[in-house]
C-alpha positions, 0 to 999 in steps of 0.5 A: 754150396753155402751160398745155395741157402741164400739163393733159395731164401731170396727166391721168395722176393719173386713172389712180391715181384709177381704180385706187383706185376699182376694188377695190370694183367688182371685188368685186361684179362679174365681171372681164369685165364690168369690162373691158367697162365700162372699154373704153367709157371710151375712146370719148370720147377717140376721138370727140375725136380724130375731130373734132380738138377740143382740149377733147374730147381733154382731157376724153376723156383724163381719162376714158381715164385712169380707164379705164386704171386700171380696165382694168389692175387688172381684166385682172390680176384676170381673169388670176389668176382664170382661170390655174392656178398653173403658167401664171400667169406665162406668161399675164401675160407674154403680156398685158404683151408684147401691150399693150407691142407695141400701144403701140409699133405706134401710136407707129410709125404716128404717126411715119411719118404725119408728113411730116418728123418732125424739124420738128414745128411748132405746126401739127402739134400740137393 
């Protein structure tokens, strides 16, 4: 179990992997299609969470890391393609605000679902 933290922290390297692989894929495919495909990469993680299986959550996190790298670049590519010069910054600001707020909302839901957040034990963690 002590190695689990190291495994989870290394998952973020897969975001870089996804980001580096996306450029050729975006050249030959429309950004909306790439966004749809990258959203499908989130499904294995949610399946692992539903069944509360450690291995499935870790494998799903790796796949989600690749999906994150792909999605962020595809979103910005899509915003640049559909925006005019005068509203490009505004559109990107909306995306950053909404994506940041969604994460904050998820963290707050988790915080309030834990009965006593000051006493997190090993049984509370995976």
